[in-house]
C-alpha positions in Angstrom: -0.1 0.0 0.1 1.6 3.3 -1.1 0.2 6.5 0.9 0.8 9.8 0.2 2.2 12.1 3.0 0.3 15.2 1.8 -2.8 13.0 1.5 -2.5 11.9 5.0 -2.6 15.5 6.3 -6.3 15.8 5.2 -7.2 13.4 7.9 -4.6 14.1 10.7 -2.1 16.8 11.5 1.2 15.4 12.6 4.2 17.7 13.3 7.0 15.6 12.7 9.3 14.6 9.6 7.9 12.1 7.3 10.7 9.8 8.1 9.9 9.7 11.7 6.3 9.1 10.9 7.0 6.2 8.6 9.5 4.7 11.2 6.7 4.8 13.8 4.2 3.0 11.4 6.8 0.4 10.8 7.5 -0.1 14.5 3.6 -0.5 14.9 3.3 -3.2 12.4 3.0 -1.7 9.1 6.5 -2.5 7.8 8.2 0.2 5.6 9.2 -1.0 2.2 10.5 2.3 0.9 10.2 6.1 1.2 10.4 8.2 -1.9 10.1 12.0 -2.6 7.5 12.9 -5.3 7.9 16.5 -5.8 6.7 18.3 -2.6 5.3 15.1 -1.5 6.5 11.6 -0.2 5.2 8.3 -1.3 5.3 6.0 1.8 5.3 2.2 0.6 4.0 0.3 3.4 3.6 -3.5 3.7 0.0 -4.2 4.9 -0.5 -7.7 6.3 -3.7 -9.8 5.2 -5.5 -9.3 8.3 -5.3 -5.5 8.5 -7.4 -4.5 5.3 -8.5 -1.5 7.2 -4.8 0.1 6.4 -5.5 -0.3 2.6 -6.9 3.0 2.6 -5.4 6.6 3.6 -8.1 6.9 6.5 -7.0 3.6 8.0 -3.2 4.6 7.9 -4.2 8.1 9.4 -6.2 6.3 12.1 -2.8 4.7 13.2 -1.1 7.9 13.1 -3.7 9.5 15.3 -3.1 6.7 17.9 0.6 7.0 17.8 1.0 10.7 18.0 -2.4 11.6 20.0 -4.0 13.3 17.4 -7.7 13.7 16.2 -9.1 11.9 13.1 -10.7 14.1 10.7 -12.9 12.1 8.2 -14.9 14.1 5.3 -18.6 14.3 5.8 -19.4 13.2 2.3 -22.3 15.7 2.2 -24.5 15.6 -1.0 -27.7 17.4 -1.8 -30.0 15.0 -4.0 -32.7 16.2 -6.1 -36.4 14.8 -5.5 -36.1 12.0 -8.3 -35.6 8.5 -7.1 -33.1 6.3 -8.2 -35.6 3.6 -8.8 -37.2 5.6 -11.2 -34.2 5.5 -13.6 -32.7 2.1 -13.1 -33.3 -1.3 -11.0 -30.7 -4.0 -9.3 -31.7 -7.4 -9.3 -29.3 -9.5 -7.3 -29.4 -13.4 -8.0 -26.4 -14.3 -5.9 -26.7 -13.0 -2.4 -24.1 -15.5 -1.4 -21.4 -14.0 -3.9 -22.7 -10.4 -3.2 -24.4 -9.7 0.1 -24.8 -5.9 -0.4 -25.1 -4.0 -3.6 -25.9 -0.2 -3.6 -26.5 1.8 -6.9 -26.8 5.6 -7.1 -27.4 7.8 -10.3 -25.9 10.9 -11.3 -27.4 12.8 -14.1 -25.9 15.6 -16.5 -22.2 15.2 -15.8 -19.3 16.5 -17.8 -16.5 14.3 -18.2 -13.2 16.1 -18.5 -9.7 16.2 -17.1 -9.4 16.2 -13.2 -7.9 19.1 -11.3 -4.2 19.4 -10.5 -4.6 18.4 -6.7 -6.4 15.0 -7.9 -3.9 14.3 -10.5 -1.2 14.9 -8.2 -2.5 12.7 -5.2 -3.0 9.7 -7.7 0.4 10.2 -9.4 2.0 10.2 -5.8 0.7 6.6 -5.2 1.5 5.5 -8.8 -1.8 5.9 -10.7 -2.1 7.8 -13.9 -5.0 10.2 -14.5 -7.9 9.3 -16.7 -10.6 11.7 -16.5 -12.5 13.3 -13.5 -15.0 10.6 -13.0 -12.6 7.5 -13.0 -10.1 9.3 -10.9 -12.7 10.0 -8.3 -13.5 6.4 -8.1 -9.9 5.4 -7.6 -9.3 8.5 -5.2 -12.1 7.1 -3.0 -10.8 3.6 -3.0 -7.4 4.7 -1.9 -8.8 7.0 0.6 -11.0 4.6 2.6 -10.2 1.0 0.9 -13.7 0.6 -0.5 -13.7 -0.2 -4.3 -16.1 1.4 -6.4 -17.2 1.6 -10.1 -18.7 3.9 -12.4 -21.0 2.6 -15.3 -22.1 4.8 -18.3 -25.8 4.5 -17.7 -26.8 5.0 -21.3 -24.6 2.2 -22.3 -26.5 -0.5 -19.8 -29.2 -2.2 -21.8 -32.2 -1.7 -19.9 -30.9 0.7 -17.6 -30.5 -2.1 -15.2 -28.1 -4.3 -13.1 -28.2 -7.9 -12.6 -25.8 -9.8 -10.4 -25.6 -13.3 -11.6 -23.4 -16.3 -12.5 -22.0 -16.0 -16.0 -23.1 -18.5 -18.6 -20.2 -21.2 -19.4 -18.4 -19.7 -22.4 -19.7 -16.2 -22.0 -17.1 -13.5 -22.9 -16.3 -10.0 -21.8 -13.8 -7.5 -22.7 -12.5 -5.9 -19.6 -11.3 -1.9 -19.1 -7.7 -3.4 -19.6 -8.6 -4.3 -23.4 -8.3 -7.9 -23.1 -11.2 -10.5 -23.7 -11.8 -13.1 -21.0 -13.8 -16.3 -21.1 -15.8 -16.8 -18.2 -17.3 -20.2 -16.8 -20.4 -20.8 -14.9 -18.9 -20.0 -11.5 -17.8 -16.7 -12.2 -20.0 -13.7 -10.7 -20.7 -11.0 -13.0 -22.6 -7.5 -13.0 -24.7 -7.7 -16.2 -27.1 -5.4 -17.7 -30.4 -6.8 -19.3 -28.4 -9.0 -21.9 -24.6 -9.2 -21.1 -21.7 -9.0 -18.6 -20.6 -5.4 -17.9 -18.1 -6.3 -15.1 -16.4 -9.2 -13.5 -17.7 -8.7 -9.9 -15.3 -7.3 -7.6 -12.5 -7.6 -10.0 -12.8 -5.2 -13.0 -15.3 -3.4 -15.0 -16.0 -4.1 -18.8 -14.7 -1.7 -21.5 -18.4 -1.4 -23.3 -19.8 0.4 -20.4 -16.7 2.5 -19.3 -17.0 6.2 -18.8 -15.9 8.2 -21.9 -16.0 11.7 -23.1 -19.7 11.5 -24.2 -21.0 10.0 -20.9 -23.5 12.3 -19.3 -25.3 9.8 -16.8 -23.6 7.6 -14.4 -24.4 4.6 -12.5 -22.1 4.4 -9.2 -21.7 1.1 -7.7 -20.6 0.1 -4.1 -20.9 -3.3 -3.0 -19.7 -6.1 -0.8 -18.3 -9.1 -2.8 -17.5 -12.4 -1.0 -13.7 -13.0 -0.5 -13.7 -16.5 -1.8 -15.7 -15.9 -4.9 -13.4 -12.8 -5.9 -10.3 -14.7 -5.2 -11.2 -17.5 -7.0 -12.3 -15.5 -10.3 -9.2 -13.3 -10.2 -6.9 -16.5 -10.2 -9.1 -18.4 -12.7 -8.8 -15.4 -15.2 -5.3 -14.3 -14.0 -7.0 -10.9 -13.8 -5.9 -8.9 -10.6 -6.9 -5.3 -9.5 -6.7 -3.0 -6.6 -10.6 -3.8 -6.0 -9.9 -7.8 -6.0 -7.0 -7.2 -3.7 -9.2 -5.5 -1.2 -12.3 -7.8 -1.6 -10.3 -10.8 -1.0 -9.2 -9.3 2.3 -12.9 -8.2 3.1 -14.2 -4.6 3.2 -16.0 -2.8 6.1 -19.6 -3.1 5.1 -20.3 -0.3 7.4 -18.8 2.3 5.2 -20.5 1.2 2.0 -23.0 4.0 2.2 -20.4 6.5 2.9 -18.2 5.6 0.3 -21.1 6.0 -2.3 -21.9 9.4 -0.8 -18.2 10.4 -1.0 -17.8 9.2 -4.5 -21.0 11.1 -5.5 -19.9 14.2 -3.4 -16.6 14.5 -5.4 -18.1 13.9 -8.9 -20.7 16.5 -8.4 -17.8 18.8 -7.4 -15.6 18.1 -10.3 -18.1 17.0 -13.2 -21.2 18.7 -12.1 -24.6 16.9 -12.5 -27.5 16.1 -10.1 -27.4 13.3 -7.6 -30.8 11.4 -7.4 -32.2 10.5 -4.1 -32.8 7.2 -2.2 -30.0 5.0 -3.7 -31.2 1.3 -4.5 -29.7 -1.1 -1.6 -30.0 -4.8 -2.3 -29.0 -6.6 0.8 -29.3 -5.4 4.2 -26.2 -3.8 6.1 -26.8 -5.1 9.5 -26.0 -3.0 12.5 -22.6 -3.5 13.8 -22.8 -6.0 16.9 -19.6 -7.6 17.5 -19.1 -9.9 20.6 -17.1 -8.6 23.4 -13.6 -9.6 24.3 -12.0 -9.5 27.6 -8.5 -8.7 28.6 -6.9 -9.3 31.7 -4.3 -6.9 32.7 -1.9 -9.4 34.2 -1.7 -11.4 30.8 0.1 -8.2 29.4 3.0 -8.9 31.7 2.9 -12.8 31.4 3.0 -12.6 27.5 5.1 -9.4 26.7 7.6 -9.4 29.7 6.8 -5.8 30.7 4.2 -4.4 33.0 1.6 -1.9 31.2 -0.6 -0.3 33.6 -4.3 -0.9 33.1 -5.0 2.7 32.4 -2.7 2.6 29.6 -4.2 -0.6 28.3 -7.8 0.9 28.5 -6.6 4.1 26.8 -4.7 2.4 23.9 -7.7 0.1 23.0 -10.1 3.0 23.3 -8.2 5.2 21.0 -8.2 2.4 18.3 -11.9 2.4 18.3 -12.8 -0.4 20.5 -15.7 0.4 22.7 -15.2 -0.4 26.3 -18.1 -2.4 27.8 -17.0 -2.9 31.3 -13.7 -2.8 33.6 -12.6 -3.5 37.0 -9.4 -4.0 38.9 -8.2 -7.2 37.0 -9.6 -6.9 33.5 -11.8 -5.0 31.1 -14.1 -5.9 28.2 -14.3 -4.5 24.9 -16.1 -4.7 21.4 -13.9 -4.0 18.2 -15.1 -1.5 15.7 -16.3 -2.6 12.4 -13.0 -2.0 10.6 -11.1 -4.3 12.8 -12.7 -7.7 12.0 -9.4 -9.5 12.8 -9.7 -8.6 16.6 -11.4 -11.8 17.9 -9.5 -13.0 21.0 -7.9 -11.6 24.1 -4.3 -12.2 22.6 -5.3 -10.0 19.8 -6.0 -7.1 22.1 -2.7 -7.8 24.0 -0.9 -7.5 20.6 -2.5 -4.2 19.9 -1.5 -2.8 23.3 2.1 -4.1 22.6 2.4 -2.3 19.2 1.1 0.9 20.2 3.0 1.0 23.6 6.0 0.2 21.4 7.7 -3.1 20.7 11.2 -1.2 21.2 10.3 -0.7 24.9 10.1 -4.5 25.4 13.5 -5.3 27.3 15.7 -7.7 25.6 17.1 -8.7 29.0 14.0 -9.2 30.8 12.2 -12.0 28.4 8.6 -13.0 29.1 8.2 -16.0 31.6 7.9 -19.2 29.2 5.8 -22.2 30.5 6.7 -25.5 28.7 3.4 -26.7 26.8 2.1 -30.2 27.1 2.3 -32.2 23.9 -1.1 -33.2 22.6 -2.1 -36.8 22.1 -2.0 -36.2 18.6 1.6 -35.0 18.8 2.5 -37.8 21.1 1.2 -40.6 18.8 3.3 -39.0 15.8 6.4 -39.2 17.8 5.7 -42.8 18.3 5.0 -43.2 14.5 8.5 -41.3 13.8 10.2 -43.5 16.2 8.8 -46.9 14.8 9.4 -45.9 11.3 13.1 -44.5 11.9 14.1 -47.7 13.9 13.1 -49.8 11.0 15.3 -47.6 8.6 12.8 -45.4 7.0 13.0 -41.8 6.3 10.5 -38.9 6.6 9.3 -37.3 3.5 7.7 -34.0 3.0 5.9 -33.7 -0.3 3.5 -31.4 -1.8 -0.2 -31.7 -1.2 -0.8 -31.1 -4.8 -0.5 -33.9 -7.6 -1.3 -34.3 -11.4 -4.6 -36.2 -12.5 -2.4 -39.1 -13.6 -0.7 -39.4 -10.1 -4.1 -39.0 -8.2 -5.3 -42.2 -10.2 -2.1 -44.2 -9.8 -3.1 -45.4 -6.3 -6.5 -44.5 -5.2 -7.8 -47.2 -2.8 -10.9 -45.0 -1.8 -12.0 -44.9 -5.5 -12.2 -41.0 -5.5 -13.3 -40.3 -9.0 -13.3 -36.6 -8.7 -10.4 -35.2 -6.4 -10.7 -31.5 -5.4 -9.2 -29.3 -7.9 -7.4 -25.9 -7.3 -7.9 -23.4 -9.9 -4.8 -21.2 -9.9 -2.7 -19.6 -12.7 0.5 -21.1 -11.1 -0.8 -24.5 -11.2 -1.9 -25.7 -14.5 -0.7 -29.5 -14.3 -0.4 -30.4 -10.5 -3.6 -28.8 -9.4 -5.4 -31.6 -7.6 -5.6 -32.2 -3.8 -4.2 -35.5 -3.5 -6.6 -38.4 -2.2 -3.5 -40.6 -1.3 0.1 -40.0 -0.1 1.5 -43.0 -2.1 1.9 -41.6 -5.5 3.9 -38.6 -4.0 6.2 -41.0 -1.9 6.5 -43.1 -5.2 7.7 -40.0 -7.2 10.2 -39.2 -4.3 11.4 -42.9 -4.1 12.0 -42.7 -8.1 14.0 -39.3 -7.5 16.2 -41.3 -5.0 16.9 -44.1 -7.4 18.0 -41.5 -10.0 20.6 -40.3 -7.6 21.9 -43.9 -6.5 19.6 -44.7 -3.7 18.4 -48.1 -4.7 15.8 -48.8 -1.6 14.7 -45.3 -0.5 12.2 -46.2 2.4 10.0 -43.3 2.9 7.2 -42.3 4.9 4.9 -39.3 5.5 2.4 -38.0 7.9 0.1 -35.6 6.2 -3.5 -34.8 5.1 -5.2 -36.4 2.4 -8.4 -34.9 0.7 -11.4 -36.9 0.1 -14.3 -34.5 -0.9 -16.0 -31.5 0.2 -18.5 -30.9 3.1 -20.3 -27.7 4.5 -17.3 -26.9 6.4 -14.9 -27.0 3.5 -12.7 -29.7 2.4 -12.9 -33.2 3.9 -9.3 -33.9 5.2 -7.8 -37.1 6.8 -4.7 -36.9 8.6 -2.9 -39.9 7.0 0.4 -42.0 7.2 1.8 -43.5 4.0 5.0 -45.4 3.4 6.9 -47.1 0.7 9.7 -49.8 0.8 11.4 -52.3 -1.3 11.0 -55.0 1.5 8.2 -57.5 1.1 4.9 -57.2 2.6 5.3 -59.4 5.7 8.2 -57.2 7.0 6.1 -53.9 6.3 3.1 -55.7 8.1 5.6 -56.4 11.1 6.7 -52.9 11.3 2.9 -51.9 11.5 2.3 -54.4 14.2 5.2 -53.1 16.3 4.0 -49.5 15.9 0.5 -50.5 17.1 2.0 -52.3 20.1 3.8 -49.2 20.9 0.9 -47.1 20.9 -1.3 -49.6 22.8 -0.1 -53.2 23.8 -3.7 -54.3 23.6 -4.6 -53.4 20.2 -4.9 -55.9 17.5 -4.0 -55.4 14.0 -5.2 -57.8 11.4 -4.9 -57.9 7.5 -7.8 -59.3 5.3 -7.0 -60.1 1.8 -8.8 -57.5 -0.7 -8.6 -56.5 -4.3 -7.6 -52.8 -4.6 -6.7 -51.4 -7.9 -2.9 -50.7 -8.0 -2.1 -53.9 -5.8 -0.7 -56.8 -7.6 -3.1 -59.7 -7.8 -3.4 -61.7 -4.4 -1.0 -59.2 -3.0 -3.1 -56.7 -1.1 -5.1 -56.5 2.1 -7.3 -54.3 4.1 -5.7 -53.2 7.4 -8.3 -53.5 10.7 -7.3 -52.1 13.8 -9.4 -53.7 16.7 -11.8 -55.1 14.0 -12.4 -51.5 12.4 -11.1 -50.4 9.0 -7.9 -48.7 9.3 -6.1 -48.9 5.8 -4.5 -50.7 3.1 -1.1 -52.6 2.8 0.1 -54.4 -0.2 2.7 -54.7 -3.2 2.2 -52.4 -6.3 1.5 -54.0 -9.5 4.0 -53.5 -12.2 1.4 -51.4 -14.3 1.8 -48.7 -11.4 5.4 -48.7 -10.6 6.2 -48.9 -14.5 4.6 -45.4 -14.8 7.5 -43.9 -12.9 10.0 -46.3 -14.3 10.8 -47.8 -10.8 13.2 -50.5 -11.2 12.2 -52.8 -8.1 8.9 -54.2 -6.7 7.5 -51.6 -4.0 5.4 -52.4 -1.1 3.2 -49.7 0.3 0.9 -49.2 3.2 -1.4 -46.2 4.1 -3.4 -45.7 6.9 -5.1 -43.2 9.4 -3.4 -41.5 12.3 -6.6 -40.7 14.3 -7.6 -44.0 15.2 -4.0 -44.4 16.7 -4.6 -41.4 18.7 -8.0 -42.7 20.4 -5.8 -45.8 21.2 -3.0 -44.2 22.7 -2.0 -45.4 26.2 0.5 -43.1 28.0 1.0 -45.4 30.9 4.1 -47.3 31.0 3.7 -50.9 29.9 6.3 -53.7 30.9 6.3 -57.5 31.0 8.6 -59.5 33.1 11.4 -61.4 30.7 10.6 -65.1 30.4 12.1 -67.1 33.2 11.3 -70.5 31.5 12.3 -71.6 28.2 9.7 -72.0 25.1 9.0 -75.1 23.3 8.5 -74.8 19.5 6.4 -77.2 17.3 6.0 -76.8 13.4 2.9 -77.8 11.7 2.9 -78.3 7.9 -0.7 -78.5 6.9 -2.2 -79.4 3.6 -5.3 -77.3 3.0 -7.9 -76.3 0.4 -6.8 -73.3 -1.7 -9.9 -71.3 0.0 -8.5 -71.6 3.3 -6.9 -68.4 4.8 -3.9 -68.3 7.2 -6.1 -66.2 9.4 -8.4 -69.2 9.5 -5.7 -71.6 10.2 -4.1 -69.3 12.9 -7.4 -69.0 14.7 -7.7 -72.7 14.8 -4.5 -73.2 16.2 -5.1 -70.8 19.0 -8.3 -72.1 19.8 -6.8 -75.4 20.4 -3.5 -74.3 22.0 -5.0 -73.1 25.2 -3.2 -70.7 27.8 0.2 -72.2 27.3 0.3 -71.3 23.6 2.3 -68.0 23.5 2.2 -67.3 19.7 1.6 -68.7 16.1 4.2 -67.6 13.5 3.7 -67.9 9.5 6.6 -69.7 8.4 6.0 -70.2 4.7 3.7 -71.7 2.1 3.7 -74.0 -0.9 1.8 -74.6 -4.0 3.0 -77.2 -6.8 2.5 -80.3 -8.6 3.4 -82.3 -5.8 0.3 -81.5 -3.9 -2.1 -81.2 -6.8 -4.4 -78.4 -8.1 -6.6 -76.3 -5.7 -4.3 -77.2 -2.6 -1.6 -75.5 -0.7 0.3 -75.8 2.4 0.9 -73.4 5.3 3.8 -74.1 7.6 3.0 -72.8 10.9 5.3 -72.4 14.0 3.7 -72.7 17.4 5.4 -71.4 20.7 4.4 -72.9 24.0 5.6 -71.4 27.3 4.6 -71.3 31.1 5.4 -68.5 33.3 5.6 -71.0 36.0 7.7 -74.0 35.0 9.4 -75.5 32.2 7.1 -77.5 30.2 7.3 -81.2 30.1 7.4 -82.8 26.5 4.1 -84.9 27.2 2.5 -81.6 27.7 3.4 -80.1 24.6 2.6 -83.3 22.8 -0.7 -83.3 24.2 -1.3 -79.6 22.9 0.3 -80.7 19.5 -2.4 -83.3 19.2 -5.3 -81.1 20.1 -4.4 -78.4 17.5 -4.1 -81.1 14.8 -7.5 -82.6 15.7 -9.0 -79.2 15.7 -7.5 -78.2 12.4 -8.4 -81.6 10.9 -12.1 -81.2 12.1 -12.6 -77.7 11.2 -10.4 -76.9 8.2 -10.2 -80.3 6.7 -6.4 -79.9 7.1 -3.9 -82.8 6.6 -0.6 -82.7 8.7 2.2 -83.5 6.3 
């Protein structure tokens, strides 16, 4: 935001050098980018953060100077003398998009004379980097830079039907903007139209066909409030940016819409003549300003800032900034923020306001504020366990972009999302989809490692995936993804170890399933305590070949939240075994349809309390056992915590297991 020093003097009288004022503004939060002489004026280039749209006009900056230098603010009255004719007798406004355009105000000025602007107006605009066009256009730019409220002037006679319609553009509809370029619109673009065509891209730029020219005599002055998201989307979709879109994207103060309209008409009447019609058309109510009350505790100033600021000074600063004091006592006070400070919502916001006006330079470097260590959340603690488990297994954490291409989004898509969320932005033409899975991004990173000589880059990532839209915005899942060149069983073992570190009583199971992207028979659904958790499997070559990956890749993807819900922070331990284990191997011939899970359960059912574990040791299929058959080799561990098991005990359990498997699974012990 470039402001003119002479222009600021219209609203506040500051008896100090411009360099000092610019430095004070910088120290209060408006970063000074530059200071340049412009004839007898100075152009002050200030960086205005996105939460301070009130400072995107000279009045807002002047308001800051008033507080810093204890001066009075002078705002023009914007006085007009309308004629008796009503605006609605000449034009009409139809708003079909109240969500895109909550408020729209139109006022008519008749009989104006378009010509060059006076020297003072030309000088003001040139000081901030704008060229003069004519007295009408210059006034709309002047008021925008004065208060931060964008405006637009239409040539009324060029509006077909002399009416305004706020609507969505038809897909493929076109408009030539005042920059002389033609833009093709889509059916999500909010436009200002007349009876038959778009005449402005709402909140961004007016159209050339209805712009003010030397022949213009009647004007329709538009002052409106356009939804930030709508304007932001349109500006980026069209790669069309303006001073207006910059301000609408950051929200405008709707309480000044009527004042800005009057101010614009006042100046046009002074510079171009004409008569102002009475009773402007307002579509959409401007609600009374009724903000919620925010309390500030005086002791919090010292706790957060490290210095003591008296209650009196705290209340004085906030009042001078335009906040209304609701109540006050010895320990705290309550305030409501003004309409131009929508960014003030919490106690810490008020403390920040007090600090910047009191002066950051008055906070001692040698007396820092007291710091109290924060307690990690359960999610952070769970994430720490995830990092430890994967790092211990030789994995490296990856941090990849949330955006992928359409090809990458379908490379591995276990949820089967057919229409991933898309971001329409001029800087993202190819990779513009919000990823529904982490695996494609990790595969790209694995391939990059292969190119630099790292053959088996084992990578994992904790990040959000995007699965759709809801009333609250994008539906996001905090997801963990990993890729490795090791086999499926080893990766499953890593996940089992992770689960046990989170909660030793949690049970992880894997059930065979067919998921697009997995090799046939090499994929499984992960279940945590019987509930869906994610997927694990070996990728099919049709997937890895898309990235020219040399070796087979095993992947897993699952959610973090179920782990957070199961997290047990109580120390867990189990005494080391005092007695040896006895092992027995079972080589069962089974039908092809019998799963390892079924065999494992049958062994556990018959093994009793002395059965410590069942381990998968191998499988076989071949001509020797015939078609439709397979063998599973299971290793059972038996142990007692009280004694060394006798051979007879183990043989008895062995027989029970064989009998149970023969009965329930038609298994044959080989």
